[in-house]
A tleap script that builds the chain and sets N, CA, C and O, in Angstrom:
source leaprc.protein.ff14SB
mol = sequence {
  NMET PRO GLY SER GLY ASP GLN PRO HIE LEU
  VAL ASP ARG ILE ALA GLY GLU LEU ASP LEU
  LEU ALA ARG ASN VAL ASP ILE LEU GLU ARG
  LEU GLY GLY ASN PRO PRO MET GLY ILE ILE
  ARG LEU SER GLU ALA MET HIE LEU PRO ILE
  HIE LYS VAL ARG TYR SER LEU HIE LEU LEU
  GLU ARG GLU GLY VAL ILE GLN PRO SER ALA
  ASP GLY ALA VAL VAL THR ASP ARG ALA LYS
  GLU TYR LEU ALA SER LEU ASP ALA SER LEU
  THR ARG MET THR ALA VAL ILE ARG HIE LEU
  GLN GLU ARG ALA ALA GLU TYR LYS GLY ARG
  SER GLY ALA ARG LYS GLY CTYR
}
set mol.1.N position { -108.272 115.276 -197.787 }
set mol.1.CA position { -108.839 113.947 -197.134 }
set mol.1.C position { -110.166 114.542 -196.238 }
set mol.1.O position { -109.991 115.427 -195.401 }
set mol.2.N position { -111.230 114.079 -196.451 }
set mol.2.CA position { -112.593 114.403 -195.795 }
set mol.2.C position { -111.999 114.422 -194.248 }
set mol.2.O position { -111.300 113.528 -193.772 }
set mol.3.N position { -112.398 115.559 -193.598 }
set mol.3.CA position { -112.424 115.890 -192.110 }
set mol.3.C position { -111.051 115.930 -191.725 }
set mol.3.O position { -110.925 115.850 -190.503 }
set mol.4.N position { -109.749 116.049 -192.491 }
set mol.4.CA position { -108.602 116.186 -191.812 }
set mol.4.C position { -108.295 117.842 -191.377 }
set mol.4.O position { -108.835 118.849 -191.833 }
set mol.5.N position { -107.446 117.751 -190.542 }
set mol.5.CA position { -107.030 119.319 -190.498 }
set mol.5.C position { -108.229 119.792 -189.740 }
set mol.5.O position { -109.190 119.085 -189.437 }
set mol.6.N position { -108.056 121.211 -189.433 }
set mol.6.CA position { -109.277 122.150 -188.761 }
set mol.6.C position { -110.237 122.424 -189.792 }
set mol.6.O position { -111.352 122.858 -189.502 }
set mol.7.N position { -109.907 122.218 -190.893 }
set mol.7.CA position { -111.093 122.737 -191.834 }
set mol.7.C position { -111.868 121.416 -192.229 }
set mol.7.O position { -111.471 120.334 -192.663 }
set mol.8.N position { -113.382 122.011 -191.852 }
set mol.8.CA position { -114.579 121.019 -192.098 }
set mol.8.C position { -114.538 120.493 -193.427 }
set mol.8.O position { -114.111 121.202 -194.338 }
set mol.9.N position { -114.950 119.287 -193.644 }
set mol.9.CA position { -115.132 118.718 -194.875 }
set mol.9.C position { -116.030 119.570 -195.800 }
set mol.9.O position { -117.032 120.035 -195.257 }
set mol.10.N position { -115.856 119.827 -196.990 }
set mol.10.CA position { -116.718 120.725 -198.120 }
set mol.10.C position { -117.957 120.166 -197.892 }
set mol.10.O position { -118.759 121.098 -197.824 }
set mol.11.N position { -118.587 118.966 -197.721 }
set mol.11.CA position { -119.974 118.723 -197.762 }
set mol.11.C position { -120.482 119.180 -196.297 }
set mol.11.O position { -121.608 119.659 -196.165 }
set mol.12.N position { -119.653 119.021 -195.264 }
set mol.12.CA position { -120.151 119.765 -194.158 }
set mol.12.C position { -120.391 121.213 -194.082 }
set mol.12.O position { -121.181 121.716 -193.283 }
set mol.13.N position { -119.713 121.851 -194.908 }
set mol.13.CA position { -119.503 123.372 -194.958 }
set mol.13.C position { -120.934 123.544 -195.804 }
set mol.13.O position { -121.715 124.356 -195.309 }
set mol.14.N position { -121.286 122.990 -196.802 }
set mol.14.CA position { -122.238 123.009 -197.745 }
set mol.14.C position { -123.551 122.887 -196.917 }
set mol.14.O position { -124.481 123.686 -197.022 }
set mol.15.N position { -123.539 121.767 -196.051 }
set mol.15.CA position { -124.697 121.327 -195.132 }
set mol.15.C position { -125.043 122.427 -194.142 }
set mol.15.O position { -126.175 122.719 -193.754 }
set mol.16.N position { -123.677 123.095 -193.729 }
set mol.16.CA position { -124.076 124.176 -192.588 }
set mol.16.C position { -124.550 125.404 -193.164 }
set mol.16.O position { -125.219 126.165 -192.466 }
set mol.17.N position { -124.251 125.716 -194.486 }
set mol.17.CA position { -124.718 126.910 -195.058 }
set mol.17.C position { -126.354 126.784 -195.421 }
set mol.17.O position { -127.208 127.659 -195.280 }
set mol.18.N position { -126.533 125.311 -195.973 }
set mol.18.CA position { -127.903 125.063 -196.030 }
set mol.18.C position { -128.926 125.036 -194.753 }
set mol.18.O position { -130.130 125.287 -194.806 }
set mol.19.N position { -128.140 124.659 -193.547 }
set mol.19.CA position { -128.949 124.934 -192.356 }
set mol.19.C position { -129.166 126.319 -192.148 }
set mol.19.O position { -130.296 126.543 -191.714 }
set mol.20.N position { -128.330 127.504 -192.344 }
set mol.20.CA position { -128.623 128.502 -192.288 }
set mol.20.C position { -129.105 129.180 -192.991 }
set mol.20.O position { -129.369 130.300 -192.553 }
set mol.21.N position { -129.463 128.869 -194.403 }
set mol.21.CA position { -130.486 129.185 -195.295 }
set mol.21.C position { -131.925 128.765 -194.690 }
set mol.21.O position { -132.846 129.581 -194.659 }
set mol.22.N position { -132.053 127.541 -194.247 }
set mol.22.CA position { -133.381 127.301 -193.757 }
set mol.22.C position { -133.715 127.880 -192.520 }
set mol.22.O position { -134.808 127.837 -191.956 }
set mol.23.N position { -132.505 128.518 -192.087 }
set mol.23.CA position { -133.268 129.143 -190.391 }
set mol.23.C position { -133.602 130.949 -191.016 }
set mol.23.O position { -134.460 131.673 -190.512 }
set mol.24.N position { -132.766 131.327 -192.089 }
set mol.24.CA position { -133.153 132.726 -192.508 }
set mol.24.C position { -134.615 132.596 -193.445 }
set mol.24.O position { -135.298 133.607 -193.611 }
set mol.25.N position { -134.939 131.565 -193.907 }
set mol.25.CA position { -136.320 131.436 -194.437 }
set mol.25.C position { -137.502 131.173 -193.370 }
set mol.25.O position { -138.622 131.669 -193.485 }
set mol.26.N position { -137.102 130.321 -192.311 }
set mol.26.CA position { -137.865 130.017 -191.266 }
set mol.26.C position { -138.404 131.441 -190.510 }
set mol.26.O position { -139.545 131.731 -190.151 }
set mol.27.N position { -136.985 132.310 -190.397 }
set mol.27.CA position { -137.458 133.362 -189.463 }
set mol.27.C position { -138.064 134.305 -190.592 }
set mol.27.O position { -139.074 134.891 -190.203 }
set mol.28.N position { -137.664 134.604 -191.968 }
set mol.28.CA position { -138.503 135.391 -192.856 }
set mol.28.C position { -140.131 134.874 -192.814 }
set mol.28.O position { -141.027 135.692 -192.601 }
set mol.29.N position { -140.328 133.869 -192.970 }
set mol.29.CA position { -141.671 133.100 -192.743 }
set mol.29.C position { -142.678 133.669 -191.216 }
set mol.29.O position { -143.830 134.099 -191.162 }
set mol.30.N position { -141.800 133.469 -190.278 }
set mol.30.CA position { -142.240 134.193 -188.777 }
set mol.30.C position { -142.650 135.289 -188.897 }
set mol.30.O position { -143.701 135.603 -188.338 }
set mol.31.N position { -141.894 136.250 -189.714 }
set mol.31.CA position { -141.894 137.724 -189.570 }
set mol.31.C position { -143.057 137.947 -190.651 }
set mol.31.O position { -143.881 138.804 -190.332 }
set mol.32.N position { -143.239 137.330 -191.836 }
set mol.32.CA position { -144.269 137.644 -192.584 }
set mol.32.C position { -145.631 137.710 -192.515 }
set mol.32.O position { -146.243 138.494 -193.240 }
set mol.33.N position { -146.285 136.868 -191.604 }
set mol.33.CA position { -147.480 136.816 -191.099 }
set mol.33.C position { -147.653 137.403 -189.743 }
set mol.33.O position { -148.730 137.339 -189.149 }
set mol.34.N position { -146.532 138.008 -189.226 }
set mol.34.CA position { -147.046 138.542 -187.710 }
set mol.34.C position { -146.601 139.936 -187.690 }
set mol.34.O position { -145.937 140.413 -188.610 }
set mol.35.N position { -146.950 140.583 -186.677 }
set mol.35.CA position { -146.589 141.784 -186.307 }
set mol.35.C position { -145.070 142.069 -185.910 }
set mol.35.O position { -144.650 141.212 -185.132 }
set mol.36.N position { -144.269 142.913 -186.195 }
set mol.36.CA position { -142.927 143.086 -186.088 }
set mol.36.C position { -142.320 142.703 -184.953 }
set mol.36.O position { -142.715 143.264 -183.931 }
set mol.37.N position { -141.209 141.657 -184.818 }
set mol.37.CA position { -140.518 140.944 -183.711 }
set mol.37.C position { -139.165 141.442 -183.454 }
set mol.37.O position { -138.503 141.772 -184.438 }
set mol.38.N position { -138.677 141.543 -182.349 }
set mol.38.CA position { -137.502 141.682 -182.077 }
set mol.38.C position { -136.725 140.405 -181.905 }
set mol.38.O position { -137.227 139.285 -182.000 }
set mol.39.N position { -135.207 140.712 -181.593 }
set mol.39.CA position { -134.583 139.579 -181.514 }
set mol.39.C position { -134.844 138.555 -180.463 }
set mol.39.O position { -134.856 137.339 -180.652 }
set mol.40.N position { -135.065 139.213 -179.263 }
set mol.40.CA position { -135.484 138.235 -178.205 }
set mol.40.C position { -136.438 137.496 -178.171 }
set mol.40.O position { -136.348 136.313 -177.843 }
set mol.41.N position { -138.098 138.387 -178.686 }
set mol.41.CA position { -139.129 137.385 -179.171 }
set mol.41.C position { -139.091 136.443 -180.042 }
set mol.41.O position { -139.777 135.426 -179.936 }
set mol.42.N position { -138.173 136.701 -181.137 }
set mol.42.CA position { -138.039 135.682 -182.304 }
set mol.42.C position { -137.126 134.573 -181.625 }
set mol.42.O position { -137.333 133.394 -181.910 }
set mol.43.N position { -136.092 134.933 -180.708 }
set mol.43.CA position { -135.414 133.581 -180.284 }
set mol.43.C position { -136.353 132.767 -179.483 }
set mol.43.O position { -136.412 131.539 -179.536 }
set mol.44.N position { -137.115 133.562 -178.707 }
set mol.44.CA position { -138.044 132.567 -177.493 }
set mol.44.C position { -138.937 131.866 -178.658 }
set mol.44.O position { -139.085 130.651 -178.529 }
set mol.45.N position { -139.534 132.471 -179.751 }
set mol.45.CA position { -140.767 132.218 -180.271 }
set mol.45.C position { -140.076 130.605 -181.193 }
set mol.45.O position { -140.797 129.627 -181.389 }
set mol.46.N position { -138.732 130.666 -181.594 }
set mol.46.CA position { -138.154 129.886 -182.553 }
set mol.46.C position { -137.483 128.839 -181.676 }
set mol.46.O position { -137.263 127.758 -182.222 }
set mol.47.N position { -137.179 128.961 -180.605 }
set mol.47.CA position { -136.239 128.314 -179.827 }
set mol.47.C position { -134.725 128.081 -180.285 }
set mol.47.O position { -133.993 127.097 -180.187 }
set mol.48.N position { -134.520 129.420 -180.850 }
set mol.48.CA position { -133.039 129.483 -181.363 }
set mol.48.C position { -132.430 130.359 -180.557 }
set mol.48.O position { -133.070 131.319 -180.128 }
set mol.49.N position { -131.055 130.165 -180.211 }
set mol.49.CA position { -130.235 131.209 -179.731 }
set mol.49.C position { -130.118 132.651 -180.275 }
set mol.49.O position { -130.128 132.886 -181.483 }
set mol.50.N position { -130.010 133.585 -179.341 }
set mol.50.CA position { -130.026 135.015 -179.669 }
set mol.50.C position { -129.248 135.395 -180.777 }
set mol.50.O position { -129.662 136.086 -181.708 }
set mol.51.N position { -127.842 134.825 -180.637 }
set mol.51.CA position { -126.910 135.231 -181.598 }
set mol.51.C position { -127.253 134.618 -183.037 }
set mol.51.O position { -127.281 135.380 -184.004 }
set mol.52.N position { -127.458 133.551 -183.158 }
set mol.52.CA position { -128.289 132.945 -184.328 }
set mol.52.C position { -129.258 133.856 -185.122 }
set mol.52.O position { -129.169 134.166 -186.310 }
set mol.53.N position { -130.490 134.331 -183.949 }
set mol.53.CA position { -131.485 134.994 -184.575 }
set mol.53.C position { -130.689 136.237 -185.294 }
set mol.53.O position { -130.884 136.558 -186.466 }
set mol.54.N position { -129.806 136.858 -184.453 }
set mol.54.CA position { -129.318 138.482 -184.757 }
set mol.54.C position { -128.463 138.253 -185.861 }
set mol.54.O position { -128.112 139.216 -186.544 }
set mol.55.N position { -128.039 136.978 -186.158 }
set mol.55.CA position { -127.116 137.008 -187.642 }
set mol.55.C position { -128.074 136.701 -188.704 }
set mol.55.O position { -127.988 137.241 -189.807 }
set mol.56.N position { -129.066 135.777 -188.384 }
set mol.56.CA position { -129.846 135.813 -189.457 }
set mol.56.C position { -130.579 137.039 -189.721 }
set mol.56.O position { -130.880 137.139 -190.910 }
set mol.57.N position { -130.971 138.026 -188.972 }
set mol.57.CA position { -131.689 139.027 -189.158 }
set mol.57.C position { -130.906 140.148 -190.020 }
set mol.57.O position { -131.349 140.946 -190.847 }
set mol.58.N position { -129.458 139.918 -189.499 }
set mol.58.CA position { -128.588 140.819 -190.273 }
set mol.58.C position { -128.511 140.320 -191.638 }
set mol.58.O position { -128.613 141.190 -192.503 }
set mol.59.N position { -128.351 139.089 -192.041 }
set mol.59.CA position { -128.326 138.936 -193.434 }
set mol.59.C position { -129.490 138.990 -194.194 }
set mol.59.O position { -129.482 139.056 -195.424 }
set mol.60.N position { -130.560 138.962 -193.458 }
set mol.60.CA position { -132.028 139.137 -194.341 }
set mol.60.C position { -132.193 140.815 -194.549 }
set mol.60.O position { -132.725 141.330 -195.533 }
set mol.61.N position { -131.655 141.498 -193.476 }
set mol.61.CA position { -131.474 143.042 -193.761 }
set mol.61.C position { -130.719 143.145 -194.846 }
set mol.61.O position { -131.205 143.658 -195.854 }
set mol.62.N position { -129.345 142.661 -194.837 }
set mol.62.CA position { -128.350 142.825 -196.161 }
set mol.62.C position { -129.025 142.578 -197.520 }
set mol.62.O position { -128.751 143.279 -198.495 }
set mol.63.N position { -129.962 141.514 -197.572 }
set mol.63.CA position { -130.752 141.097 -198.484 }
set mol.63.C position { -131.766 142.056 -199.146 }
set mol.63.O position { -132.083 142.098 -200.335 }
set mol.64.N position { -132.281 142.944 -197.947 }
set mol.64.CA position { -133.279 144.042 -198.153 }
set mol.64.C position { -134.634 143.168 -198.191 }
set mol.64.O position { -135.524 143.602 -198.922 }
set mol.65.N position { -134.847 142.124 -197.560 }
set mol.65.CA position { -136.253 141.569 -197.319 }
set mol.65.C position { -136.624 141.693 -195.825 }
set mol.65.O position { -137.614 141.141 -195.347 }
set mol.66.N position { -135.855 142.372 -195.198 }
set mol.66.CA position { -136.405 142.798 -193.798 }
set mol.66.C position { -135.983 144.076 -193.419 }
set mol.66.O position { -134.946 144.472 -193.950 }
set mol.67.N position { -136.618 144.907 -192.521 }
set mol.67.CA position { -135.935 146.061 -192.036 }
set mol.67.C position { -136.189 146.317 -190.963 }
set mol.67.O position { -137.337 146.011 -190.638 }
set mol.68.N position { -135.298 146.993 -189.864 }
set mol.68.CA position { -135.753 147.308 -188.741 }
set mol.68.C position { -136.594 148.503 -188.413 }
set mol.68.O position { -136.533 149.554 -189.052 }
set mol.69.N position { -137.439 148.280 -187.312 }
set mol.69.CA position { -138.366 149.144 -186.909 }
set mol.69.C position { -138.320 149.354 -185.510 }
set mol.69.O position { -137.530 148.651 -184.880 }
set mol.70.N position { -139.124 150.320 -184.797 }
set mol.70.CA position { -139.110 150.735 -183.474 }
set mol.70.C position { -139.606 149.390 -182.651 }
set mol.70.O position { -139.249 149.127 -181.502 }
set mol.71.N position { -140.432 148.646 -183.400 }
set mol.71.CA position { -141.200 147.390 -182.853 }
set mol.71.C position { -140.525 146.159 -183.038 }
set mol.71.O position { -140.960 145.151 -182.480 }
set mol.72.N position { -139.475 146.113 -183.780 }
set mol.72.CA position { -138.548 145.028 -184.328 }
set mol.72.C position { -138.513 144.700 -185.914 }
set mol.72.O position { -138.873 145.580 -186.695 }
set mol.73.N position { -138.180 143.721 -186.287 }
set mol.73.CA position { -138.183 143.422 -187.676 }
set mol.73.C position { -139.456 143.305 -188.595 }
set mol.73.O position { -140.441 142.606 -188.357 }
set mol.74.N position { -139.279 144.020 -189.560 }
set mol.74.CA position { -140.606 143.747 -190.539 }
set mol.74.C position { -140.311 143.244 -192.072 }
set mol.74.O position { -139.210 143.568 -192.516 }
set mol.75.N position { -141.036 142.609 -192.788 }
set mol.75.CA position { -140.658 142.101 -193.902 }
set mol.75.C position { -141.083 143.428 -194.747 }
set mol.75.O position { -141.997 144.227 -194.543 }
set mol.76.N position { -140.018 143.370 -195.845 }
set mol.76.CA position { -140.258 144.364 -197.193 }
set mol.76.C position { -140.822 143.829 -198.289 }
set mol.76.O position { -140.985 142.611 -198.365 }
set mol.77.N position { -141.182 144.646 -199.249 }
set mol.77.CA position { -141.977 144.219 -200.534 }
set mol.77.C position { -140.938 143.497 -201.420 }
set mol.77.O position { -141.277 143.120 -202.542 }
set mol.78.N position { -139.586 143.274 -200.922 }
set mol.78.CA position { -138.710 142.612 -201.689 }
set mol.78.C position { -138.585 141.007 -201.419 }
set mol.78.O position { -137.953 140.191 -202.090 }
set mol.79.N position { -139.407 140.772 -200.183 }
set mol.79.CA position { -139.378 139.248 -199.919 }
set mol.79.C position { -139.867 138.218 -200.788 }
set mol.79.O position { -139.416 137.073 -200.767 }
set mol.80.N position { -140.813 138.618 -201.580 }
set mol.80.CA position { -141.495 137.834 -202.541 }
set mol.80.C position { -140.335 137.469 -203.561 }
set mol.80.O position { -140.046 136.311 -203.863 }
set mol.81.N position { -139.739 138.547 -204.028 }
set mol.81.CA position { -138.709 138.439 -205.047 }
set mol.81.C position { -137.519 137.409 -204.803 }
set mol.81.O position { -137.049 136.597 -205.599 }
set mol.82.N position { -137.090 137.717 -203.225 }
set mol.82.CA position { -136.054 136.979 -202.792 }
set mol.82.C position { -136.451 135.593 -202.780 }
set mol.82.O position { -135.579 134.763 -203.039 }
set mol.83.N position { -137.687 135.183 -202.509 }
set mol.83.CA position { -138.339 133.651 -202.248 }
set mol.83.C position { -138.453 133.048 -203.540 }
set mol.83.O position { -138.389 131.829 -203.699 }
set mol.84.N position { -138.651 134.024 -204.642 }
set mol.84.CA position { -138.807 133.541 -205.895 }
set mol.84.C position { -137.618 132.842 -206.546 }
set mol.84.O position { -137.526 131.770 -207.143 }
set mol.85.N position { -136.496 134.058 -206.152 }
set mol.85.CA position { -135.127 133.853 -206.662 }
set mol.85.C position { -134.721 132.724 -205.915 }
set mol.85.O position { -134.077 131.927 -206.597 }
set mol.86.N position { -134.902 132.367 -204.633 }
set mol.86.CA position { -134.591 131.243 -203.753 }
set mol.86.C position { -134.854 129.865 -204.434 }
set mol.86.O position { -133.985 129.037 -204.706 }
set mol.87.N position { -136.421 129.734 -204.704 }
set mol.87.CA position { -136.924 128.625 -205.441 }
set mol.87.C position { -136.050 128.224 -206.694 }
set mol.87.O position { -135.793 127.042 -206.920 }
set mol.88.N position { -135.592 129.278 -207.520 }
set mol.88.CA position { -135.043 129.010 -208.753 }
set mol.88.C position { -133.627 128.447 -208.366 }
set mol.88.O position { -133.043 127.573 -209.007 }
set mol.89.N position { -133.218 128.979 -207.388 }
set mol.89.CA position { -131.563 128.369 -207.371 }
set mol.89.C position { -131.610 127.222 -206.397 }
set mol.89.O position { -130.572 126.607 -206.151 }
set mol.90.N position { -132.901 126.855 -205.752 }
set mol.90.CA position { -133.001 125.597 -205.217 }
set mol.90.C position { -133.257 124.557 -206.257 }
set mol.90.O position { -132.802 123.426 -206.085 }
set mol.91.N position { -134.005 124.874 -207.409 }
set mol.91.CA position { -134.248 124.047 -208.345 }
set mol.91.C position { -132.786 123.589 -209.013 }
set mol.91.O position { -132.536 122.422 -209.314 }
set mol.92.N position { -131.904 124.657 -209.185 }
set mol.92.CA position { -130.656 124.582 -209.889 }
set mol.92.C position { -129.813 123.635 -209.004 }
set mol.92.O position { -129.065 122.784 -209.486 }
set mol.93.N position { -129.949 123.796 -207.943 }
set mol.93.CA position { -128.938 122.945 -206.937 }
set mol.93.C position { -129.510 121.651 -206.749 }
set mol.93.O position { -128.711 120.738 -206.544 }
set mol.94.N position { -130.932 121.340 -206.783 }
set mol.94.CA position { -131.330 120.014 -206.901 }
set mol.94.C position { -130.849 119.205 -207.965 }
set mol.94.O position { -130.465 118.042 -207.845 }
set mol.95.N position { -130.890 119.911 -209.071 }
set mol.95.CA position { -130.292 119.142 -210.301 }
set mol.95.C position { -129.016 118.770 -210.392 }
set mol.95.O position { -128.586 117.881 -211.126 }
set mol.96.N position { -128.243 119.610 -209.467 }
set mol.96.CA position { -126.593 119.230 -209.457 }
set mol.96.C position { -126.489 118.097 -208.318 }
set mol.96.O position { -125.555 117.297 -208.356 }
set mol.97.N position { -127.282 118.052 -207.493 }
set mol.97.CA position { -127.268 116.974 -206.343 }
set mol.97.C position { -127.713 115.775 -207.053 }
set mol.97.O position { -127.127 114.721 -206.803 }
set mol.98.N position { -128.714 115.789 -207.943 }
set mol.98.CA position { -128.972 114.457 -208.579 }
set mol.98.C position { -128.146 114.077 -209.346 }
set mol.98.O position { -127.975 112.860 -209.422 }
set mol.99.N position { -127.379 114.933 -210.144 }
set mol.99.CA position { -126.260 114.477 -210.782 }
set mol.99.C position { -125.057 113.723 -210.124 }
set mol.99.O position { -124.481 112.735 -210.580 }
set mol.100.N position { -124.813 114.344 -209.038 }
set mol.100.CA position { -123.739 113.917 -208.144 }
set mol.100.C position { -124.126 112.670 -207.494 }
set mol.100.O position { -123.286 111.843 -207.140 }
set mol.101.N position { -125.543 112.496 -207.309 }
set mol.101.CA position { -125.719 111.345 -206.517 }
set mol.101.C position { -125.672 110.239 -207.968 }
set mol.101.O position { -125.093 109.175 -207.748 }
set mol.102.N position { -126.033 110.362 -208.884 }
set mol.102.CA position { -125.865 109.505 -210.072 }
set mol.102.C position { -124.626 109.156 -210.496 }
set mol.102.O position { -124.429 108.051 -211.002 }
set mol.103.N position { -123.559 110.153 -210.318 }
set mol.103.CA position { -122.096 109.471 -210.590 }
set mol.103.C position { -121.598 108.931 -209.401 }
set mol.103.O position { -120.863 107.963 -209.596 }
set mol.104.N position { -121.790 109.300 -208.022 }
set mol.104.CA position { -121.512 108.527 -206.977 }
set mol.104.C position { -121.883 106.904 -207.079 }
set mol.104.O position { -121.158 105.945 -206.813 }
set mol.105.N position { -123.288 106.927 -207.566 }
set mol.105.CA position { -123.947 105.512 -207.849 }
set mol.105.C position { -123.269 104.827 -208.558 }
set mol.105.O position { -122.944 103.703 -208.176 }
set mol.106.N position { -122.829 105.371 -209.916 }
set mol.106.CA position { -122.022 104.679 -211.022 }
set mol.106.C position { -120.752 103.983 -210.407 }
set mol.106.O position { -120.330 102.830 -210.488 }
set mol.107.N position { -120.226 105.289 -209.660 }
set mol.107.CA position { -118.911 105.002 -209.526 }
set mol.107.C position { -118.824 103.935 -208.470 }
set mol.107.O position { -117.911 103.124 -208.620 }
set mol.108.N position { -119.672 103.779 -207.348 }
set mol.108.CA position { -119.604 102.814 -206.376 }
set mol.108.C position { -120.089 101.308 -207.237 }
set mol.108.O position { -119.483 100.252 -207.055 }
set mol.109.N position { -121.082 101.418 -208.028 }
set mol.109.CA position { -121.710 100.203 -208.757 }
set mol.109.C position { -120.364 99.569 -209.696 }
set mol.109.O position { -120.310 98.381 -210.013 }
set mol.110.N position { -119.496 100.400 -210.004 }
set mol.110.CA position { -118.460 99.753 -210.841 }
set mol.110.C position { -117.759 98.654 -210.080 }
set mol.110.O position { -117.491 98.712 -208.880 }
set mol.111.N position { -117.481 97.624 -210.907 }
set mol.111.CA position { -116.803 96.422 -210.423 }
set mol.111.C position { -115.328 96.781 -210.529 }
set mol.111.O position { -114.843 97.376 -211.492 }
set mol.112.N position { -114.689 96.388 -209.508 }
set mol.112.CA position { -113.281 96.581 -209.377 }
set mol.112.C position { -112.888 97.897 -209.477 }
set mol.112.O position { -111.852 98.276 -210.024 }
set mol.113.N position { -113.869 98.722 -208.850 }
set mol.113.CA position { -113.287 100.061 -208.562 }
set mol.113.C position { -112.130 100.094 -207.632 }
set mol.113.O position { -111.941 99.362 -206.660 }
set mol.114.N position { -111.232 101.253 -208.173 }
set mol.114.CA position { -109.893 101.481 -207.128 }
set mol.114.C position { -110.611 102.335 -206.148 }
set mol.114.O position { -111.706 102.873 -206.315 }
set mol.115.N position { -109.837 102.386 -205.094 }
set mol.115.CA position { -109.921 102.890 -203.915 }
set mol.115.C position { -109.110 104.298 -204.173 }
set mol.115.O position { -107.962 104.207 -204.608 }
set mol.116.N position { -109.584 105.396 -203.958 }
set mol.116.CA position { -108.604 106.649 -204.072 }
set mol.116.C position { -108.554 106.775 -205.578 }
set mol.116.O position { -108.940 105.907 -206.361 }
set mol.117.N position { -107.968 108.109 -205.944 }
set mol.117.CA position { -107.717 108.270 -207.145 }
set mol.117.C position { -106.254 108.289 -207.615 }
set mol.117.O position { -105.991 108.448 -208.807 }
savepdb mol mol.pdb
quit
């Protein structure tokens, strides 16, 4: 059942992951055109809590698109490849979302549709 128990609904979890992805891309974009920035400066510049910036930097470093330096995080040469791959993935996800929207609209539009399964 949606929202039952302690587990978030699947759609809520997916939305949370997309928010995280958007934050990671925002941070990558911020670092891309600027000199190296540390966690505190990024946090202040982007109006984000330090723990969220730290986590995003960790994920981006694990992907190999940023690396630490004495002055803060810097973007690596892999960033363009990462963003191109992300674009392709988002295109596939968009197609899936459209398909699900169509199926939901069909179900909603059926006359006499039963509640539940």
